Biopython code that builds the backbone (N, CA, C, O; Angstrom):
import numpy as np
from Bio.PDB.StructureBuilder import StructureBuilder

atoms = [
    (1, "MET", "N", (7.538, 15.649, -5.807)),
    (1, "MET", "CA", (7.328, 16.129, -4.506)),
    (1, "MET", "C", (7.698, 14.933, -3.356)),
    (1, "MET", "O", (7.277, 13.776, -3.351)),
    (2, "THR", "N", (8.323, 15.371, -2.697)),
    (2, "THR", "CA", (8.762, 14.494, -1.552)),
    (2, "THR", "C", (8.513, 15.119, 0.009)),
    (2, "THR", "O", (8.505, 16.295, 0.373)),
    (3, "HIS", "N", (8.351, 14.097, 0.644)),
    (3, "HIS", "CA", (8.073, 13.931, 1.935)),
    (3, "HIS", "C", (9.282, 13.961, 2.680)),
    (3, "HIS", "O", (9.948, 12.934, 2.549)),
    (4, "LEU", "N", (9.790, 14.872, 3.458)),
    (4, "LEU", "CA", (10.752, 15.140, 3.936)),
    (4, "LEU", "C", (11.078, 14.092, 5.189)),
    (4, "LEU", "O", (12.280, 14.016, 5.442)),
    (5, "PRO", "N", (10.241, 13.307, 5.980)),
    (5, "PRO", "CA", (10.283, 13.053, 7.177)),
    (5, "PRO", "C", (10.616, 11.485, 6.786)),
    (5, "PRO", "O", (11.529, 10.842, 7.302)),
    (6, "THR", "N", (9.785, 11.027, 5.864)),
    (6, "THR", "CA", (9.939, 9.586, 5.505)),
    (6, "THR", "C", (10.825, 9.694, 4.313)),
    (6, "THR", "O", (11.600, 8.738, 4.335)),
    (7, "GLY", "N", (11.038, 10.474, 3.260)),
    (7, "GLY", "CA", (11.902, 10.340, 2.135)),
    (7, "GLY", "C", (11.193, 9.851, 0.930)),
    (7, "GLY", "O", (11.806, 9.584, -0.103)),
    (8, "ILE", "N", (9.589, 9.700, 1.078)),
    (8, "ILE", "CA", (8.870, 9.209, -0.142)),
    (8, "ILE", "C", (9.031, 10.553, -0.917)),
    (8, "ILE", "O", (9.039, 11.729, -0.554)),
    (9, "THR", "N", (9.165, 9.891, -2.198)),
    (9, "THR", "CA", (8.963, 10.778, -3.426)),
    (9, "THR", "C", (8.041, 10.382, -4.726)),
    (9, "THR", "O", (8.031, 9.306, -5.323)),
    (10, "VAL", "N", (7.355, 11.433, -4.960)),
    (10, "VAL", "CA", (6.284, 11.124, -5.967)),
    (10, "VAL", "C", (6.276, 12.154, -6.971)),
    (10, "VAL", "O", (6.547, 13.314, -6.659)),
    (11, "PHE", "N", (5.956, 11.789, -8.283)),
    (11, "PHE", "CA", (5.988, 12.433, -9.316)),
    (11, "PHE", "C", (4.633, 12.203, -10.237)),
    (11, "PHE", "O", (4.285, 11.116, -10.699)),
    (12, "SER", "N", (3.968, 13.419, -10.396)),
    (12, "SER", "CA", (2.734, 13.004, -11.323)),
    (12, "SER", "C", (2.769, 14.212, -12.310)),
    (12, "SER", "O", (2.992, 15.380, -11.994)),
    (13, "GLN", "N", (2.519, 13.748, -13.518)),
    (13, "GLN", "CA", (2.374, 14.206, -14.697)),
    (13, "GLN", "C", (1.001, 13.824, -15.411)),
    (13, "GLN", "O", (0.931, 14.146, -16.597)),
    (14, "ASN", "N", (-0.078, 13.195, -14.861)),
    (14, "ASN", "CA", (-0.921, 12.767, -15.531)),
    (14, "ASN", "C", (-2.104, 14.020, -15.800)),
    (14, "ASN", "O", (-3.150, 13.756, -16.392)),
    (15, "GLU", "N", (-1.863, 15.113, -15.397)),
    (15, "GLU", "CA", (-2.997, 16.049, -15.226)),
    (15, "GLU", "C", (-2.337, 17.253, -16.084)),
    (15, "GLU", "O", (-1.126, 17.447, -15.979)),
    (16, "ARG", "N", (-3.210, 18.144, -17.019)),
    (16, "ARG", "CA", (-2.593, 19.364, -17.587)),
    (16, "ARG", "C", (-2.324, 20.501, -16.646)),
    (16, "ARG", "O", (-1.623, 21.474, -16.922)),
    (17, "SER", "N", (-2.862, 20.319, -15.660)),
    (17, "SER", "CA", (-2.432, 21.724, -14.764)),
    (17, "SER", "C", (-1.617, 20.959, -13.420)),
    (17, "SER", "O", (-1.782, 19.893, -12.827)),
    (18, "GLN", "N", (-0.615, 22.154, -13.282)),
    (18, "GLN", "CA", (0.182, 21.767, -12.159)),
    (18, "GLN", "C", (-0.474, 21.686, -10.709)),
    (18, "GLN", "O", (-0.061, 20.974, -9.794)),
    (19, "HIS", "N", (-1.334, 22.361, -10.673)),
    (19, "HIS", "CA", (-2.221, 22.266, -9.081)),
    (19, "HIS", "C", (-3.265, 20.879, -9.106)),
    (19, "HIS", "O", (-3.696, 20.412, -8.051)),
    (20, "GLN", "N", (-3.525, 20.436, -10.117)),
    (20, "GLN", "CA", (-4.215, 19.114, -9.940)),
    (20, "GLN", "C", (-2.952, 18.064, -9.858)),
    (20, "GLN", "O", (-3.034, 17.128, -9.062)),
    (21, "ASN", "N", (-1.922, 18.202, -10.584)),
    (21, "ASN", "CA", (-1.022, 17.097, -10.468)),
    (21, "ASN", "C", (-0.260, 17.069, -8.951)),
    (21, "ASN", "O", (0.096, 16.063, -8.338)),
    (22, "LYS", "N", (-0.119, 18.480, -8.539)),
    (22, "LYS", "CA", (0.287, 18.471, -7.106)),
    (22, "LYS", "C", (-0.736, 17.852, -6.141)),
    (22, "LYS", "O", (-0.385, 17.278, -5.110)),
    (23, "ALA", "N", (-2.142, 18.007, -6.557)),
    (23, "ALA", "CA", (-2.961, 17.456, -5.462)),
    (23, "ALA", "C", (-2.968, 15.621, -5.525)),
    (23, "ALA", "O", (-2.985, 14.804, -4.604)),
    (24, "VAL", "N", (-2.952, 15.472, -6.731)),
    (24, "VAL", "CA", (-2.879, 13.730, -6.985)),
    (24, "VAL", "C", (-1.489, 13.497, -6.309)),
    (24, "VAL", "O", (-1.466, 12.588, -5.480)),
    (25, "ALA", "N", (-0.415, 14.126, -6.517)),
    (25, "ALA", "CA", (0.849, 13.683, -5.842)),
    (25, "ALA", "C", (0.686, 13.787, -4.239)),
    (25, "ALA", "O", (1.172, 12.948, -3.480)),
    (26, "LEU", "N", (0.174, 14.565, -3.940)),
    (26, "LEU", "CA", (-0.121, 14.712, -2.337)),
    (26, "LEU", "C", (-1.034, 13.483, -1.854)),
    (26, "LEU", "O", (-0.890, 12.960, -0.749)),
    (27, "LYS", "N", (-2.018, 13.064, -2.830)),
    (27, "LYS", "CA", (-2.844, 12.021, -2.255)),
    (27, "LYS", "C", (-2.326, 10.805, -2.591)),
    (27, "LYS", "O", (-2.971, 9.849, -2.160)),
    (28, "ILE", "N", (-1.332, 10.552, -3.247)),
    (28, "ILE", "CA", (-0.543, 9.321, -3.427)),
    (28, "ILE", "C", (0.702, 9.333, -2.003)),
    (28, "ILE", "O", (1.032, 8.278, -1.460)),
    (29, "ILE", "N", (1.208, 10.557, -1.616)),
    (29, "ILE", "CA", (2.106, 10.036, -0.672)),
    (29, "ILE", "C", (1.187, 10.241, 0.576)),
    (29, "ILE", "O", (1.959, 9.898, 1.472)),
    (30, "LYS", "N", (0.014, 10.588, 1.194)),
    (30, "LYS", "CA", (-0.652, 10.399, 2.068)),
    (30, "LYS", "C", (-1.047, 8.682, 1.857)),
    (30, "LYS", "O", (-1.064, 7.977, 2.865)),
    (31, "ALA", "N", (-1.295, 8.196, 0.768)),
    (31, "ALA", "CA", (-1.568, 6.797, 0.768)),
    (31, "ALA", "C", (-0.391, 5.978, 1.084)),
    (31, "ALA", "O", (-0.405, 4.956, 1.770)),
    (32, "ARG", "N", (0.603, 6.505, 0.536)),
    (32, "ARG", "CA", (1.971, 5.640, 0.945)),
    (32, "ARG", "C", (2.324, 5.721, 2.376)),
    (32, "ARG", "O", (2.741, 4.787, 3.061)),
    (33, "ILE", "N", (2.156, 6.691, 2.679)),
    (33, "ILE", "CA", (2.757, 7.225, 4.212)),
    (33, "ILE", "C", (1.666, 5.918, 5.049)),
    (33, "ILE", "O", (2.198, 5.121, 5.821)),
    (34, "TYR", "N", (0.393, 5.868, 4.814)),
    (34, "TYR", "CA", (-0.324, 5.424, 5.664)),
    (34, "TYR", "C", (-0.380, 3.790, 5.508)),
    (34, "TYR", "O", (-0.608, 3.011, 6.433)),
    (35, "ASP", "N", (-0.096, 3.402, 4.000)),
    (35, "ASP", "CA", (0.626, 1.710, 4.023)),
    (35, "ASP", "C", (1.657, 1.648, 4.719)),
    (35, "ASP", "O", (1.758, 0.677, 5.468)),
    (36, "LYS", "N", (2.661, 2.586, 4.693)),
    (36, "LYS", "CA", (3.694, 2.428, 5.574)),
    (36, "LYS", "C", (3.672, 2.380, 7.090)),
    (36, "LYS", "O", (4.538, 1.744, 7.691)),
    (37, "GLU", "N", (2.786, 2.980, 7.676)),
    (37, "GLU", "CA", (2.294, 3.179, 9.176)),
    (37, "GLU", "C", (1.571, 1.706, 9.479)),
    (37, "GLU", "O", (1.772, 1.042, 10.496)),
    (38, "LEU", "N", (0.603, 1.304, 8.277)),
    (38, "LEU", "CA", (-0.022, -0.190, 8.606)),
    (38, "LEU", "C", (1.032, -1.090, 8.724)),
    (38, "LEU", "O", (1.077, -1.844, 9.696)),
    (39, "LYS", "N", (1.971, -1.111, 7.773)),
    (39, "LYS", "CA", (2.905, -2.378, 7.838)),
    (39, "LYS", "C", (3.844, -2.201, 8.982)),
    (39, "LYS", "O", (4.493, -3.184, 9.341)),
    (40, "LYS", "N", (4.006, -0.962, 9.650)),
    (40, "LYS", "CA", (4.894, -0.911, 10.776)),
    (40, "LYS", "C", (4.387, -1.573, 12.162)),
    (40, "LYS", "O", (4.988, -2.267, 12.983)),
    (41, "ARG", "N", (2.954, -1.062, 12.113)),
    (41, "ARG", "CA", (2.098, -1.649, 13.246)),
    (41, "ARG", "C", (1.783, -2.878, 13.101)),
    (41, "ARG", "O", (1.900, -3.584, 14.103)),
    (42, "ALA", "N", (1.276, -3.529, 11.785)),
    (42, "ALA", "CA", (1.466, -5.434, 11.938)),
    (42, "ALA", "C", (2.727, -5.750, 12.445)),
    (42, "ALA", "O", (2.837, -6.583, 13.344)),
    (43, "ALA", "N", (3.868, -5.071, 11.878)),
    (43, "ALA", "CA", (5.286, -5.790, 12.252)),
    (43, "ALA", "C", (5.769, -5.708, 14.013)),
    (43, "ALA", "O", (6.526, -6.456, 14.631)),
    (44, "GLU", "N", (5.138, -4.712, 14.403)),
    (44, "GLU", "CA", (4.917, -4.220, 15.940)),
    (44, "GLU", "C", (4.169, -5.572, 16.454)),
    (44, "GLU", "O", (4.835, -6.465, 16.977)),
    (45, "LYS", "N", (2.861, -5.680, 16.298)),
    (45, "LYS", "CA", (1.936, -6.749, 16.442)),
    (45, "LYS", "C", (2.484, -8.055, 16.333)),
    (45, "LYS", "O", (2.090, -8.912, 17.124)),
    (46, "VAL", "N", (3.261, -8.311, 15.544)),
    (46, "VAL", "CA", (3.799, -9.767, 15.399)),
    (46, "VAL", "C", (4.946, -10.061, 16.337)),
    (46, "VAL", "O", (5.056, -11.115, 16.964)),
    (47, "GLU", "N", (5.823, -9.014, 16.388)),
    (47, "GLU", "CA", (7.011, -8.893, 17.265)),
    (47, "GLU", "C", (6.432, -9.302, 19.012)),
    (47, "GLU", "O", (7.063, -9.969, 19.832)),
    (48, "VAL", "N", (5.098, -8.675, 19.198)),
    (48, "VAL", "CA", (4.714, -8.412, 20.536)),
    (48, "VAL", "C", (4.030, -9.912, 20.773)),
    (48, "VAL", "O", (3.841, -10.353, 21.907)),
    (49, "ARG", "N", (3.734, -10.536, 19.735)),
    (49, "ARG", "CA", (2.707, -11.969, 19.824)),
    (49, "ARG", "C", (4.092, -12.928, 19.591)),
    (49, "ARG", "O", (3.877, -14.109, 19.863)),
    (50, "SER", "N", (5.202, -12.689, 19.225)),
    (50, "SER", "CA", (6.037, -13.470, 19.128)),
    (50, "SER", "C", (7.112, -13.673, 20.676)),
    (50, "SER", "O", (8.007, -14.462, 20.980)),
    (51, "GLU", "N", (6.566, -12.717, 21.243)),
    (51, "GLU", "CA", (7.621, -12.893, 22.601)),
    (51, "GLU", "C", (6.799, -13.690, 23.580)),
    (51, "GLU", "O", (7.284, -14.342, 24.505)),
    (52, "LEU", "N", (5.338, -13.571, 23.264)),
    (52, "LEU", "CA", (4.484, -14.743, 24.391)),
    (52, "LEU", "C", (4.663, -16.005, 24.267)),
    (52, "LEU", "O", (4.946, -16.346, 23.119)),
    (53, "PRO", "N", (4.584, -17.057, 25.248)),
    (53, "PRO", "CA", (4.983, -18.075, 24.940)),
    (53, "PRO", "C", (3.980, -18.916, 24.453)),
    (53, "PRO", "O", (2.942, -18.282, 24.641)),
    (54, "ASP", "N", (3.703, -19.979, 23.937)),
    (54, "ASP", "CA", (2.911, -20.696, 23.185)),
    (54, "ASP", "C", (1.609, -21.296, 24.269)),
    (54, "ASP", "O", (2.147, -21.904, 25.195)),
    (55, "ASN", "N", (0.394, -21.292, 24.378)),
    (55, "ASN", "CA", (-0.824, -21.544, 24.797)),
    (55, "ASN", "C", (-1.208, -22.938, 24.658)),
    (55, "ASN", "O", (-2.335, -23.282, 25.013)),
    (56, "SER", "N", (-0.178, -23.982, 24.056)),
    (56, "SER", "CA", (-0.578, -25.270, 23.980)),
    (56, "SER", "C", (-0.649, -26.228, 25.479)),
    (56, "SER", "O", (-0.120, -25.935, 26.551)),
    (57, "TRP", "N", (-1.403, -27.338, 25.185)),
    (57, "TRP", "CA", (-1.514, -28.112, 26.737)),
    (57, "TRP", "C", (0.056, -28.213, 27.421)),
    (57, "TRP", "O", (1.072, -28.329, 26.736)),
    (58, "GLY", "N", (0.038, -28.149, 28.775)),
    (58, "GLY", "CA", (0.831, -28.503, 29.506)),
    (58, "GLY", "C", (1.587, -27.358, 29.880)),
    (58, "GLY", "O", (2.501, -27.511, 30.691)),
    (59, "ASN", "N", (1.251, -25.814, 29.233)),
    (59, "ASN", "CA", (2.589, -24.640, 29.559)),
    (59, "ASN", "C", (1.290, -24.172, 30.676)),
    (59, "ASN", "O", (0.072, -24.235, 30.504)),
    (60, "GLN", "N", (2.025, -23.720, 31.782)),
    (60, "GLN", "CA", (1.409, -22.810, 33.008)),
    (60, "GLN", "C", (1.275, -21.416, 32.414)),
    (60, "GLN", "O", (2.102, -20.793, 31.748)),
    (61, "ILE", "N", (-0.247, -20.975, 32.896)),
    (61, "ILE", "CA", (-0.264, -19.685, 32.545)),
    (61, "ILE", "C", (-0.446, -18.810, 33.807)),
    (61, "ILE", "O", (-0.263, -17.609, 33.604)),
    (62, "ARG", "N", (-0.742, -19.138, 34.956)),
    (62, "ARG", "CA", (-0.795, -18.405, 36.099)),
    (62, "ARG", "C", (-0.649, -19.148, 37.174)),
    (62, "ARG", "O", (-0.892, -20.333, 36.947)),
    (63, "THR", "N", (-0.321, -18.893, 38.342)),
    (63, "THR", "CA", (0.121, -19.230, 39.459)),
    (63, "THR", "C", (-0.819, -18.509, 40.595)),
    (63, "THR", "O", (-1.108, -17.317, 40.487)),
    (64, "TYR", "N", (-1.201, -19.179, 41.510)),
    (64, "TYR", "CA", (-1.862, -18.730, 42.781)),
    (64, "TYR", "C", (-1.370, -19.212, 43.718)),
    (64, "TYR", "O", (-1.372, -20.422, 43.943)),
    (65, "VAL", "N", (-0.672, -18.030, 44.698)),
    (65, "VAL", "CA", (0.148, -18.710, 46.065)),
    (65, "VAL", "C", (-1.092, -17.963, 47.138)),
    (65, "VAL", "O", (-1.399, -16.773, 47.060)),
    (66, "LEU", "N", (-1.698, -18.941, 48.121)),
    (66, "LEU", "CA", (-2.656, -18.529, 48.741)),
    (66, "LEU", "C", (-1.676, -18.635, 50.322)),
    (66, "LEU", "O", (-1.959, -17.654, 51.010)),
    (67, "THR", "N", (-0.963, -19.267, 50.803)),
    (67, "THR", "CA", (-0.229, -19.598, 51.809)),
    (67, "THR", "C", (1.429, -19.577, 51.588)),
    (67, "THR", "O", (1.867, -20.271, 50.670)),
    (68, "PRO", "N", (2.354, -18.810, 52.395)),
    (68, "PRO", "CA", (1.946, -17.663, 53.420)),
    (68, "PRO", "C", (1.572, -16.509, 53.456)),
    (68, "PRO", "O", (1.129, -15.823, 54.378)),
    (69, "TYR", "N", (1.897, -16.168, 51.690)),
    (69, "TYR", "CA", (1.447, -14.881, 51.396)),
    (69, "TYR", "C", (0.539, -14.947, 50.356)),
    (69, "TYR", "O", (0.504, -16.046, 49.803)),
    (70, "GLN", "N", (-0.408, -13.873, 49.809)),
    (70, "GLN", "CA", (-1.273, -14.234, 48.694)),
    (70, "GLN", "C", (-0.828, -13.662, 47.409)),
    (70, "GLN", "O", (-0.673, -12.441, 47.418)),
    (71, "LEU", "N", (-0.596, -14.267, 46.339)),
    (71, "LEU", "CA", (-0.288, -13.689, 45.146)),
    (71, "LEU", "C", (-0.965, -14.468, 43.923)),
    (71, "LEU", "O", (-1.072, -15.694, 43.938)),
    (72, "ALA", "N", (-1.419, -13.667, 42.855)),
    (72, "ALA", "CA", (-1.804, -14.133, 41.625)),
    (72, "ALA", "C", (-0.771, -13.605, 40.513)),
    (72, "ALA", "O", (-0.697, -12.380, 40.419)),
    (73, "LYS", "N", (0.027, -14.367, 39.668)),
    (73, "LYS", "CA", (1.046, -13.769, 38.470)),
    (73, "LYS", "C", (0.740, -14.554, 37.574)),
    (73, "LYS", "O", (0.682, -15.773, 37.737)),
    (74, "ASP", "N", (0.503, -13.960, 36.509)),
    (74, "ASP", "CA", (0.310, -14.069, 34.988)),
    (74, "ASP", "C", (1.767, -14.277, 34.814)),
    (74, "ASP", "O", (2.558, -13.408, 35.181)),
    (75, "LEU", "N", (2.231, -15.579, 34.179)),
    (75, "LEU", "CA", (3.523, -16.074, 34.134)),
    (75, "LEU", "C", (3.955, -15.400, 32.369)),
    (75, "LEU", "O", (5.083, -15.220, 31.912)),
    (76, "ARG", "N", (3.045, -15.231, 31.911)),
    (76, "ARG", "CA", (3.266, -14.783, 30.164)),
    (76, "ARG", "C", (3.424, -13.405, 30.111)),
    (76, "ARG", "O", (4.097, -12.919, 29.202)),
    (77, "THR", "N", (2.751, -12.504, 31.200)),
    (77, "THR", "CA", (3.225, -11.242, 30.937)),
    (77, "THR", "C", (3.581, -10.771, 32.070)),
    (77, "THR", "O", (3.628, -9.541, 32.058)),
    (78, "GLY", "N", (3.876, -11.291, 33.132)),
    (78, "GLY", "CA", (4.729, -11.213, 34.620)),
    (78, "GLY", "C", (3.579, -10.400, 35.514)),
    (78, "GLY", "O", (3.988, -10.029, 36.614)),
    (79, "TYR", "N", (2.359, -10.111, 35.230)),
    (79, "TYR", "CA", (1.643, -9.434, 35.893)),
    (79, "TYR", "C", (1.303, -10.080, 37.125)),
    (79, "TYR", "O", (0.864, -11.230, 37.095)),
    (80, "GLU", "N", (1.512, -9.246, 38.591)),
    (80, "GLU", "CA", (0.994, -9.796, 39.655)),
    (80, "GLU", "C", (0.234, -8.539, 40.518)),
    (80, "GLU", "O", (0.399, -7.320, 40.535)),
    (81, "ARG", "N", (-0.738, -9.527, 41.267)),
    (81, "ARG", "CA", (-1.540, -9.188, 42.092)),
    (81, "ARG", "C", (-1.607, -9.788, 43.263)),
    (81, "ARG", "O", (-1.365, -10.994, 43.309)),
    (82, "LYS", "N", (-1.975, -9.019, 44.532)),
    (82, "LYS", "CA", (-1.732, -9.580, 45.663)),
    (82, "LYS", "C", (-3.330, -9.672, 46.421)),
    (82, "LYS", "O", (-3.576, -10.090, 47.552)),
    (83, "ASP", "N", (-4.247, -9.167, 45.449)),
    (83, "ASP", "CA", (-5.765, -9.195, 46.198)),
    (83, "ASP", "C", (-6.219, -10.671, 45.360)),
    (83, "ASP", "O", (-6.902, -10.549, 44.343)),
    (84, "VAL", "N", (-5.876, -11.843, 45.757)),
    (84, "VAL", "CA", (-6.262, -13.155, 45.305)),
    (84, "VAL", "C", (-7.736, -13.538, 45.979)),
    (84, "VAL", "O", (-8.325, -14.579, 45.688)),
    (85, "ASP", "N", (-8.170, -12.705, 46.774)),
    (85, "ASP", "CA", (-9.739, -13.020, 46.919)),
    (85, "ASP", "C", (-10.323, -12.557, 45.708)),
    (85, "ASP", "O", (-10.912, -13.364, 44.989)),
    (86, "ASN", "N", (-10.231, -11.300, 45.378)),
    (86, "ASN", "CA", (-10.942, -10.831, 44.482)),
    (86, "ASN", "C", (-10.756, -11.513, 43.249)),
    (86, "ASN", "O", (-11.718, -11.535, 42.481)),
    (87, "ILE", "N", (-9.476, -12.191, 42.846)),
    (87, "ILE", "CA", (-9.497, -12.595, 41.511)),
    (87, "ILE", "C", (-10.055, -13.905, 41.839)),
    (87, "ILE", "O", (-10.484, -14.220, 40.729)),
    (88, "LEU", "N", (-10.326, -14.831, 42.570)),
    (88, "LEU", "CA", (-10.803, -16.193, 42.810)),
    (88, "LEU", "C", (-12.170, -16.005, 42.946)),
    (88, "LEU", "O", (-12.827, -17.025, 42.739)),
    (89, "ASN", "N", (-12.740, -15.095, 43.207)),
    (89, "ASN", "CA", (-14.458, -14.842, 43.919)),
    (89, "ASN", "C", (-15.220, -14.459, 42.604)),
    (89, "ASN", "O", (-16.424, -14.204, 42.639)),
]
sb = StructureBuilder()
sb.init_structure("model")
sb.init_model(0)
sb.init_chain("A")
sb.init_seg("    ")
for serial, (resi, resn, name, xyz) in enumerate(atoms, 1):
    if name == "N":
        sb.init_residue(resn, " ", resi, " ")
    sb.init_atom(name, np.array(xyz, "f"), 0.0, 1.0, " ", f" {name:<3s}", serial, name[0])
structure = sb.get_structure()
């Protein structure tokens, strides 16, 4: 049995019935697809984490500009807000 989108191929000859073998193969394919998706998500999470700078001592995280204009900026993500009063209060 082959899952066409992923190319995962599974054979099962443990049971005497063809229907039972097919059901077992389907369960195995589902488990492998699930594992593949978990690994993909873990890799994406590691990639996102590696893009962020280190949070060690001395690294600036945010800047607050109060004059001549008001702006709060998160340097790690690049997120900016202009309502500094709501952030600081």
